[in-house]
N, CA and C of each residue as an Amber inpcrd file, in Angstrom:
protein
   564
  55.8950000   7.9970000  33.6660000  55.4590000   7.2590000  32.4940000
  54.6660000   6.0290000  32.9560000  53.3280000   6.1150000  32.8770000
  52.4440000   5.0430000  33.3100000  52.0090000   4.2400000  32.0900000
  52.1880000   2.9470000  32.1830000  51.7480000   2.0930000  31.0870000
  50.4400000   1.4300000  31.4790000  49.5270000   1.3500000  30.5250000
  48.2510000   0.6820000  30.7500000  48.3770000  -0.7400000  30.2230000
  47.8100000  -1.6800000  30.9610000  47.8940000  -3.0670000  30.5090000
  46.5570000  -3.7670000  30.6990000  46.4200000  -4.8780000  30.0050000
  45.2130000  -5.6830000  30.0970000  45.6340000  -7.1420000  29.9910000
  45.1140000  -7.9710000  30.8860000  45.4560000  -9.3870000  30.9190000
  44.2210000 -10.2110000  30.5790000  44.4170000 -11.2170000  29.7220000
  43.3160000 -12.0500000  29.2510000  43.6340000 -13.5050000  29.5510000
  42.7480000 -14.1780000  30.2370000  42.8750000 -15.6170000  30.4290000
  42.2150000 -16.2820000  29.2260000  42.9930000 -17.0030000  28.4340000
  42.4520000 -17.5000000  27.1670000  42.7150000 -18.9760000  26.8990000
  43.2960000 -19.6870000  27.8350000  43.4970000 -21.1260000  27.6580000
  44.2440000 -21.4690000  26.3850000  43.6870000 -22.3970000  25.6070000
  44.3470000 -22.8360000  24.3740000  44.0160000 -21.9630000  23.1640000
  43.2790000 -20.8780000  23.3580000  42.8990000 -19.9790000  22.2590000
  43.8040000 -18.7450000  22.1770000  44.8720000 -18.6900000  22.9720000
  45.7040000 -17.4810000  23.0480000  46.2840000 -17.0660000  21.6960000
  46.8160000 -18.0140000  20.9450000  47.4200000 -17.6660000  19.6470000
  46.3880000 -17.0680000  18.7020000  45.2110000 -17.6930000  18.6480000
  44.1320000 -17.2100000  17.7790000  43.6780000 -15.8100000  18.2000000
  43.5150000 -15.6020000  19.4990000  43.0780000 -14.2970000  20.0050000
  44.1330000 -13.2380000  19.7400000  45.3930000 -13.5640000  19.9810000
  46.4700000 -12.5900000  19.7510000  46.5660000 -12.2100000  18.2750000
  46.3570000 -13.1770000  17.3900000  46.3660000 -12.8850000  15.9530000
  45.2460000 -11.9100000  15.5890000  44.0410000 -12.1380000  16.1370000
  42.9190000 -11.2370000  15.8580000  43.1580000  -9.8510000  16.4390000
  43.7630000  -9.7910000  17.6220000  44.0780000  -8.4950000  18.2280000
  45.0270000  -7.7170000  17.3260000  46.0580000  -8.3850000  16.8370000
  47.0320000  -7.6880000  15.9870000  46.4220000  -7.2420000  14.6610000
  45.4060000  -7.9700000  14.1630000  44.7310000  -7.5750000  12.9280000
  43.7970000  -6.3890000  13.1320000  43.1200000  -6.3350000  14.2770000
  42.0540000  -5.3520000  14.4730000  42.4510000  -4.1010000  15.2420000
  43.5450000  -4.1560000  15.9780000  43.9060000  -3.0060000  16.8080000
  45.2490000  -2.4410000  16.3590000  45.2080000  -1.2770000  15.7190000
  46.4620000  -0.6300000  15.3540000  47.0270000   0.0970000  16.5700000
  48.2890000   0.3840000  16.5480000  48.8300000   1.2070000  17.6220000
  50.0870000   0.6530000  18.2220000  50.4950000   1.3360000  19.2610000
  51.7560000   1.0240000  19.9090000  51.4560000   0.2600000  21.1910000
  51.6950000  -1.0250000  21.1530000  51.5140000  -1.8670000  22.3280000
  52.3670000  -3.1120000  22.1450000  52.5870000  -3.8320000  23.2310000
  53.2710000  -5.1160000  23.1410000  52.3580000  -6.1630000  23.7540000
  52.4650000  -7.3780000  23.2670000  51.6290000  -8.4570000  23.7780000
  52.4710000  -9.7110000  23.9230000  52.2800000 -10.3980000  25.0400000
  53.0160000 -11.6340000  25.2900000  52.0470000 -12.7140000  25.7540000
  52.3820000 -13.9550000  25.4070000  51.6020000 -15.1040000  25.8660000
  52.4500000 -15.8430000  26.8900000  51.8630000 -16.1020000  28.0530000
  52.5500000 -16.8580000  29.0970000  51.5690000 -17.8980000  29.6200000
  51.7450000 -19.1370000  29.2030000  50.7930000 -20.1860000  29.5710000
  49.4760000 -19.9400000  28.8660000  48.4080000 -19.8450000  29.6090000
  47.0900000 -19.5930000  29.0370000  46.6460000 -18.1610000  29.2210000
  47.6150000 -17.2250000  29.2590000  47.3110000 -15.8180000  29.5250000
  48.0240000 -14.9240000  28.5130000  47.2930000 -13.9220000  28.0070000
  47.8940000 -12.8860000  27.1620000  47.9610000 -11.6150000  27.9910000
  49.1070000 -10.9520000  27.9500000  49.2290000  -9.6480000  28.6020000
  49.5290000  -8.6220000  27.5110000  48.6410000  -7.6290000  27.4060000
  48.8010000  -6.5490000  26.4330000  49.1850000  -5.2980000  27.2140000
  50.3140000  -4.6870000  26.8300000  50.7870000  -3.4730000  27.5010000
  50.8110000  -2.3470000  26.4750000  50.0870000  -1.2670000  26.7730000
  50.0200000  -0.1040000  25.8940000  51.0550000   0.9190000  26.3350000
  51.7380000   1.5400000  25.3810000  52.6730000   2.6160000  25.7080000
  51.9130000   3.7820000  26.3140000  52.6070000   4.5950000  27.0870000
  51.9530000   5.7030000  27.7860000  51.3650000   6.7320000  26.8330000
  51.8650000   6.8200000  25.6140000  51.3270000   7.7970000  24.6640000
  50.2440000   7.1990000  23.7530000  49.8110000   5.9720000  24.0360000
  48.7440000   5.3430000  23.2570000  47.4180000   5.9400000  23.7030000
  46.7670000   6.6730000  22.8090000  45.5730000   7.4450000  23.1530000
  44.3350000   6.5670000  23.3270000  44.1480000   5.5620000  22.5190000
  42.9110000   4.7810000  22.5240000  42.9660000   3.5100000  23.3470000
  43.6750000   3.5040000  24.4660000  43.8230000   2.2820000  25.2610000
  42.4800000   1.7550000  25.7620000  41.6410000   2.6260000  26.2700000
  40.3430000   2.1830000  26.8040000  39.4950000   1.5510000  25.7010000
  39.4520000   2.1900000  24.5240000  38.6890000   1.6440000  23.3990000
  39.2970000   0.3250000  22.9250000  40.6270000   0.2600000  22.9170000
  41.3030000  -0.9650000  22.4960000  40.9880000  -2.1160000  23.4490000
  40.9360000  -1.8310000  24.7370000  40.6040000  -2.8720000  25.7160000
  39.1810000  -3.3770000  25.4920000  38.2470000  -2.4720000  25.2080000
  36.8700000  -2.8920000  24.9170000  36.8240000  -3.7710000  23.6670000
  37.6030000  -3.4020000  22.6480000  37.6510000  -4.2030000  21.4260000
  38.2740000  -5.5730000  21.7090000  39.2960000  -5.6170000  22.5610000
  39.9040000  -6.9000000  22.9390000  38.8600000  -7.7910000  23.6080000
  38.0520000  -7.2120000  24.4810000  36.9910000  -7.9880000  25.1420000
  36.0300000  -8.5760000  24.1100000  35.6890000  -7.7760000  23.0790000
  34.7860000  -8.2610000  22.0280000  35.4390000  -9.3750000  21.2150000
  36.7390000  -9.2440000  20.9590000  37.4620000 -10.2790000  20.2160000
  37.4440000 -11.5850000  21.0020000  37.6800000 -11.4980000  22.3010000
  37.6660000 -12.6930000  23.1510000  36.2740000 -13.3240000  23.1490000
  35.2320000 -12.5080000  23.2800000  33.8560000 -13.0380000  23.2640000
  33.5460000 -13.7210000  21.9380000  33.9320000 -13.0800000  20.8310000
  33.6150000 -13.6640000  19.5260000  34.3920000 -14.9530000  19.2950000
  35.6100000 -15.0340000  19.8230000  36.3860000 -16.2680000  19.7070000
  35.7200000 -17.3760000  20.5100000  35.2260000 -17.0290000  21.6800000
  34.5100000 -18.0220000  22.4910000  33.2000000 -18.4170000  21.8190000
  32.5290000 -17.4610000  21.1480000  31.2980000 -17.7680000  20.4180000
  31.6020000 -18.7510000  19.2990000  32.7230000 -18.5400000  18.6170000
  33.1170000 -19.4340000  17.5390000  33.3150000 -20.8460000  18.0790000
  33.9550000 -20.9630000  19.2400000  34.1540000 -22.2720000  19.8590000
  32.8380000 -22.8610000  20.3270000  31.9610000 -22.0250000  20.8720000
  30.6710000 -22.4970000  21.3770000  29.8390000 -23.0870000  20.2530000
  29.9000000 -22.4830000  19.0700000  29.1290000 -22.9820000  17.9370000
  29.5260000 -24.3900000  17.5580000  30.7910000 -24.7160000  17.7870000
  31.2510000 -26.0530000  17.4700000  30.8060000 -27.0740000  18.5100000
  30.5190000 -26.6380000  19.7230000  30.1570000 -27.5630000  20.7880000
  28.6830000 -27.4960000  21.1560000  27.8980000 -26.6310000  20.5150000
  26.4810000 -26.5280000  20.8240000  26.1830000 -25.7230000  22.0750000
  27.1490000 -24.9630000  22.5730000  26.9390000 -24.1310000  23.7510000
  26.4290000 -22.7610000  23.3360000  25.7630000 -22.0730000  24.2480000
  25.2840000 -20.7260000  23.9700000  26.3570000 -19.7240000  24.3630000
  26.5810000 -18.7290000  23.5130000  27.5560000 -17.6820000  23.8010000
  26.9750000 -16.3370000  23.3820000  27.5940000 -15.2570000  23.8780000
  27.1350000 -13.8980000  23.5680000  28.0500000 -13.2630000  22.5320000
  27.4400000 -12.4940000  21.6330000  28.1870000 -11.7220000  20.6460000
  27.6750000 -10.2930000  20.6830000  28.5840000  -9.3510000  20.8280000
  28.2070000  -7.9390000  20.8550000  27.6800000  -7.5150000  19.4880000
  26.5640000  -6.8180000  19.4920000  25.9880000  -6.3250000  18.2410000
  26.9230000  -5.3000000  17.6090000  27.5700000  -4.4650000  18.4310000
  28.5390000  -3.4890000  17.9010000  29.6960000  -4.1800000  17.2010000
  30.2020000  -5.2570000  17.8050000  31.3070000  -5.9930000  17.1940000
  30.8500000  -6.6580000  15.8930000  29.6410000  -7.1850000  15.8860000
  29.0940000  -7.7930000  14.6750000  28.9580000  -6.7490000  13.5700000
  28.5500000  -5.5280000  13.9220000  28.4680000  -4.4400000  12.9380000
  29.8400000  -4.1540000  12.3410000  30.8680000  -4.1520000  13.1860000
  32.2290000  -3.9180000  12.6890000  32.6520000  -5.0140000  11.7250000
  32.3230000  -6.2540000  12.0650000  32.7250000  -7.3850000  11.2310000
  32.0490000  -7.3320000   9.8630000  30.7310000  -7.0810000   9.8350000
  30.0100000  -7.1180000   8.5510000  30.0830000  -5.7910000   7.8080000
  30.5290000  -4.7470000   8.4870000  30.6750000  -3.4490000   7.8320000
  29.3640000  -2.7650000   7.5200000  28.3570000  -3.0010000   8.3310000
  27.0580000  -2.3760000   8.1010000  26.1300000  -2.6200000   9.2650000
  24.8800000  -2.2150000   9.1150000  23.9300000  -2.3650000  10.2170000
  23.5310000  -3.8290000  10.4400000  23.2290000  -4.1350000  11.6900000
  22.7160000  -5.4530000  12.0440000  21.2190000  -5.3020000  12.2930000
  20.4240000  -6.0040000  11.5460000  18.9690000  -5.9820000  11.7030000
  18.6230000  -7.1350000  12.6460000  18.4770000  -6.8040000  13.9160000
  18.4290000  -7.8040000  14.9780000  17.2550000  -8.7650000  14.8450000
  16.0330000  -8.2500000  14.7370000  14.8580000  -9.1340000  14.7260000
  14.8710000 -10.1180000  13.5530000  15.1150000  -9.6640000  12.3110000
  15.1780000 -10.6470000  11.2180000  16.3320000 -11.6420000  11.3870000
  17.4590000 -11.1780000  11.9680000  18.5850000 -12.0860000  12.2070000
  18.2000000 -13.1570000  13.2280000  17.5440000 -12.7510000  14.3050000
  17.0870000 -13.7280000  15.3000000  16.0870000 -14.7020000  14.6830000
  15.1690000 -14.1730000  13.8450000  14.2050000 -15.0410000  13.1530000
  14.9250000 -16.0650000  12.2840000  15.9400000 -15.6180000  11.5580000
  16.6830000 -16.5070000  10.6690000  17.4540000 -17.5620000  11.4620000
  18.0880000 -17.1490000  12.5570000  18.7960000 -18.1160000  13.4040000
  17.8320000 -19.1930000  13.9080000  16.6730000 -18.7700000  14.3670000
  15.6690000 -19.7300000  14.8650000  15.1430000 -20.6110000  13.7320000
  14.9400000 -20.0040000  12.5530000  14.4640000 -20.7470000  11.3910000
  15.4320000 -21.8730000  11.0380000  16.7090000 -21.6330000  11.2550000
  17.7280000 -22.6420000  10.9540000  18.0170000 -23.5660000  12.1380000
  17.2100000 -23.4590000  13.1860000  17.3060000 -24.4170000  14.2850000
  18.2030000 -24.0240000  15.4440000  18.6770000 -22.8000000  15.4710000
  19.5280000 -22.3540000  16.5720000  18.6950000 -21.6570000  17.6380000
  19.1860000 -21.6980000  18.8730000  18.6000000 -20.8650000  19.9200000
  19.1420000 -19.4680000  19.6940000  18.3000000 -18.4590000  19.8520000
  18.7460000 -17.0810000  19.6340000  17.8700000 -16.1120000  20.4100000
  18.5310000 -15.1580000  21.0660000  17.8250000 -14.0790000  21.7570000
  18.7460000 -12.8670000  21.7910000  18.1770000 -11.7320000  22.1510000
  18.9540000 -10.4980000  22.1970000  18.5950000  -9.7230000  23.4540000
  19.6260000  -9.3210000  24.1960000  19.4300000  -8.4780000  25.3750000
  20.6410000  -7.5770000  25.5530000  20.3760000  -6.3450000  25.8960000
  21.4340000  -5.4180000  26.2690000  22.5730000  -5.2620000  25.2840000
  22.2840000  -5.2140000  24.0010000  23.3350000  -5.0110000  23.0070000
  24.0920000  -6.2700000  22.6230000  23.5880000  -7.4310000  23.0260000
  24.2400000  -8.7010000  22.7150000  23.2380000  -9.6690000  22.1030000
  23.7540000 -10.5380000  21.2490000  22.9700000 -11.6420000  20.7190000
  23.4900000 -12.9010000  21.3950000  22.5910000 -13.6720000  21.9840000
  22.9480000 -14.9640000  22.5720000  22.4660000 -16.0470000  21.6310000
  23.3810000 -16.9260000  21.2390000  23.0200000 -17.9880000  20.3060000
  23.9550000 -19.1710000  20.4690000  23.5160000 -20.3170000  19.9860000
  24.3820000 -21.4880000  19.9640000  24.9600000 -21.7160000  18.5610000
  24.7330000 -20.7780000  17.6510000  25.3340000 -20.8440000  16.3110000
  26.7860000 -20.3830000  16.3940000  27.6160000 -20.8630000  15.5030000
  29.0050000 -20.4430000  15.4460000  29.1400000 -19.0280000  14.9020000
  30.2570000 -18.3950000  15.1930000  30.4900000 -17.0150000  14.7780000
  30.3930000 -16.8550000  13.2650000  31.0190000 -17.7500000  12.5080000
  30.9880000 -17.6280000  11.0430000  29.5580000 -17.7000000  10.5100000
  28.7570000 -18.5730000  11.1030000  27.3580000 -18.6860000  10.6730000
  26.5850000 -17.4080000  10.9800000  26.8080000 -16.8550000  12.1660000
  26.1170000 -15.6210000  12.5490000  26.5280000 -14.4830000  11.6180000
  27.8150000 -14.3860000  11.3130000  28.3060000 -13.3310000  10.4160000
  27.7000000 -13.4950000   9.0260000  27.7100000 -14.7190000   8.4960000
  27.1280000 -14.9630000   7.1680000  25.6440000 -14.6020000   7.1350000
  24.9170000 -15.0020000   8.1790000  23.4840000 -14.6980000   8.2300000
  23.2470000 -13.2010000   8.3870000  24.0560000 -12.5370000   9.2070000
  23.9010000 -11.0880000   9.4030000  24.1500000 -10.3390000   8.0980000
  25.1270000 -10.7970000   7.3090000  25.4010000 -10.1570000   6.0180000
  24.2360000 -10.3710000   5.0540000  23.6870000 -11.5830000   5.0290000
  22.5450000 -11.8690000   4.1520000  21.3260000 -11.0500000   4.5690000
  21.0900000 -10.9450000   5.8680000  19.9620000 -10.1570000   6.3730000
  20.1470000  -8.6900000   6.0100000  21.3610000  -8.1740000   6.1430000
  21.6360000  -6.7740000   5.8060000  21.3740000  -6.5080000   4.3220000
  21.8040000  -7.4470000   3.4630000  21.5640000  -7.3100000   2.0170000
  20.0670000  -7.2840000   1.7330000  19.3460000  -8.2150000   2.3220000
  17.8990000  -8.2990000   2.0810000  17.1620000  -7.0830000   2.6350000
  17.6030000  -6.5780000   3.7750000  16.9620000  -5.3930000   4.3630000
  17.1270000  -4.1890000   3.4500000  18.2870000  -4.0920000   2.8050000
  18.5000000  -2.9540000   1.9030000  17.6460000  -3.0740000   0.6410000
  17.2630000  -4.2980000   0.2600000  16.4270000  -4.5270000  -0.9290000
  14.9310000  -4.4070000  -0.6410000  14.5410000  -4.5340000   0.6170000
  13.1250000  -4.6220000   0.9750000  12.5470000  -3.2380000   1.2360000
  11.5390000  -2.8250000   0.4590000  10.9770000  -1.4770000   0.6050000
  10.1550000  -1.3200000   1.8870000  10.4790000  -0.2830000   2.6560000
   9.7530000  -0.0090000   3.9040000   8.3370000   0.4770000   3.6360000
   8.1780000   1.2610000   2.5750000   6.8690000   1.8710000   2.3120000
   5.8370000   0.8770000   1.7870000   6.2630000  -0.2800000   1.3050000
   5.3570000  -1.2730000   0.7380000   4.8110000  -2.2480000   1.7860000
   5.5930000  -2.4990000   2.8440000   5.2580000  -3.5380000   3.8160000
   5.1150000  -2.9800000   5.2270000   4.2710000  -3.6160000   6.0300000
   4.2120000  -3.2780000   7.4550000   5.4940000  -3.8010000   8.1040000
   5.8540000  -3.3130000   9.2750000   7.0790000  -3.7980000   9.9280000
   7.1070000  -5.3210000  10.1170000   5.9860000  -5.9050000  10.4970000
   5.9290000  -7.3600000  10.6890000   6.1650000  -8.0950000   9.3700000
   5.5140000  -7.6500000   8.3030000   5.6780000  -8.2870000   6.9960000
   7.1050000  -8.1040000   6.4850000   7.6660000  -6.9260000   6.6960000
   9.0330000  -6.6500000   6.2450000  10.0270000  -7.5660000   6.9520000
   9.8470000  -7.7450000   8.2530000  10.7290000  -8.6110000   9.0390000
  10.7060000 -10.0360000   8.4920000   9.5230000 -10.5400000   8.1650000
   9.3930000 -11.8990000   7.6460000   9.9920000 -12.0020000   6.2480000
   9.7530000 -11.0090000   5.4070000  10.3200000 -11.0160000   4.0550000
  11.8480000 -11.0100000   4.1230000  12.4120000 -10.1930000   5.0110000
  13.8750000 -10.1280000   5.1440000  14.4320000 -11.4880000   5.5630000
  13.8290000 -12.1220000   6.5670000  14.3140000 -13.4240000   7.0370000
  14.2050000 -14.4860000   5.9430000  13.0810000 -14.5220000   5.2240000
  12.9060000 -15.5080000   4.1520000  13.8480000 -15.2400000   2.9840000
  14.0550000 -13.9840000   2.6600000  14.9860000 -13.5960000   1.5950000
  16.4000000 -14.0680000   1.9400000  16.8280000 -13.8150000   3.1770000
  18.1750000 -14.2110000   3.6040000  18.3100000 -15.7290000   3.6550000
  17.2680000 -16.4150000   4.0790000  17.3230000 -17.8750000   4.1740000
  17.3780000 -18.5310000   2.8050000  16.5970000 -18.0170000   1.8640000
  16.5050000 -18.6450000   0.5410000  17.5340000 -18.1170000  -0.4490000
  18.2310000 -17.0470000  -0.0860000  19.1950000 -16.3870000  -0.9720000
  18.5240000 -15.9110000  -2.2630000  17.2420000 -15.5910000  -2.1560000
  16.4900000 -15.0310000  -3.2870000  16.3850000 -13.5240000  -3.0820000
  15.9600000 -12.8190000  -4.1070000  15.7780000 -11.3720000  -3.9580000
  14.5210000 -11.1010000  -3.1390000  14.4830000  -9.9450000  -2.5030000
  13.3010000  -9.5510000  -1.7270000  12.0850000  -9.4740000  -2.6450000
  12.2850000  -8.9830000  -3.8540000  11.1910000  -8.8800000  -4.8260000
  10.5980000 -10.2590000  -5.1280000  11.4650000 -11.2490000  -5.2860000
  11.0070000 -12.6170000  -5.5560000  10.2070000 -13.1670000  -4.3690000
  10.7000000 -12.9520000  -3.1510000  10.0080000 -13.4400000  -1.9490000
   8.6420000 -12.7740000  -1.8160000   8.5860000 -11.4620000  -2.0400000
   7.3090000 -10.7370000  -1.9610000   6.3290000 -11.2910000  -2.9960000
   6.7970000 -11.4820000  -4.2290000   5.9490000 -12.0420000  -5.2880000
   5.4460000 -13.4340000  -4.9430000   6.3230000 -14.2600000  -4.3850000
   5.9350000 -15.6170000  -3.9980000   4.8670000 -15.5860000  -2.9070000
   5.0770000 -14.7690000  -1.8780000   4.1060000 -14.6900000  -0.7790000
   2.7700000 -14.1190000  -1.2510000   2.8190000 -13.1580000  -2.1810000
   1.5700000 -12.6120000  -2.7450000   0.8120000 -13.6940000  -3.5090000
   1.5350000 -14.4890000  -4.2960000   0.8800000 -15.5330000  -5.0930000
   0.2660000 -16.6270000  -4.2200000   0.7490000 -16.7850000  -3.0130000
   0.2260000 -17.7900000  -2.0800000  -0.8530000 -17.2280000  -1.1550000
  -1.1950000 -15.9580000  -1.3170000  -2.2450000 -15.3560000  -0.5130000
  -1.8610000 -15.0900000   0.9330000  -0.5830000 -14.9480000   1.1850000
  -0.1090000 -14.7140000   2.5530000  -0.3160000 -13.2600000   2.9660000
  -0.2970000 -12.3500000   2.0050000  -0.4330000 -10.9230000   2.3130000
  -1.8860000 -10.4640000   2.2730000  -2.1450000  -9.4270000   3.0390000
  -3.4110000  -8.7070000   3.0070000  -3.0700000  -7.2190000   3.0680000
  -3.9830000  -6.3730000   2.6420000  -3.7440000  -4.9190000   2.7060000
  -4.0730000  -4.4090000   4.1050000  -3.1610000  -3.6430000   4.6860000
  -3.4170000  -3.0250000   5.9900000  -4.2160000  -1.7400000   5.7670000
  -4.7790000  -1.1480000   6.8150000  -5.5620000   0.0920000   6.6610000
  -4.7860000   1.2340000   5.9970000  -3.4690000   1.2450000   6.1580000
  -2.6780000   2.3130000   5.5330000  -2.2190000   1.9600000   4.1150000
  -2.7040000   0.8330000   3.5730000  -2.4110000   0.4650000   2.1890000
  -1.1760000  -0.3980000   2.0040000  -0.4550000  -0.6820000   3.0740000
   0.7430000  -1.5170000   2.9530000   0.3720000  -2.9940000   3.0750000
   1.2700000  -3.8470000   2.5840000   1.0530000  -5.2860000   2.6740000
   1.3700000  -5.7560000   4.0870000   0.5110000  -6.6170000   4.6190000
   0.7070000  -7.1870000   5.9460000   0.5250000  -8.6970000   5.8330000
   0.9310000  -9.4080000   6.8520000   0.7630000 -10.8560000   6.8760000
  -0.6750000 -11.1570000   7.2910000  -1.3480000 -11.9980000   6.4960000
  -2.7710000 -12.2630000   6.7500000  -3.0000000 -13.2690000   7.8640000
  -1.9940000 -14.0520000   8.1660000  -2.1520000 -15.0420000   9.2370000
  -0.8340000 -15.1830000   9.9950000  -0.9190000 -15.7090000  11.1870000
   0.2640000 -15.8670000  12.0320000   1.1980000 -16.9060000  11.4270000
   2.4740000 -16.5790000  11.4060000   3.4560000 -17.5130000  10.8630000
   4.2610000 -18.1510000  11.9870000   4.1450000 -17.6340000  13.1980000
   4.9230000 -18.1510000  14.3380000   4.6690000 -19.5620000  14.6050000
């Protein structure tokens, strides 16, 4: 009977991390806190131990991201974990645009978003971006125009239709060769 275990060095965040682990990971395991370390031991018949360990790593990263947002430090957040949190797709480019628009550093590499924004802010923005992306018609806009409309929609909490109408009234759009709306000038 071999038991699988995972040890996490978590300093003063152990209680918070252990609470999140118990909320997100069902199954048969025991967890103990000893000083600044959590030890999670999975029973030998626990089938998803490897997946659970990966999820624990994401929980630890997101907890550190939450702390980093409070101190202005840059931290990484897994895009897969963010998808689980918001319950839908993460539209990376508009989310990065929105983070930058609000004054945060933001980049994406290898399935992670690096930012100095707090976890709650990133989650709120990702949810707003997802809502706006679902409202924004792909067939009407070029990819560049759609990305900008999604970011502006999420930032202003207005409908995509309203943002498109506003940008049209200001002469920001032009017709592309395929008949879709495109941005007439650089917004960067």
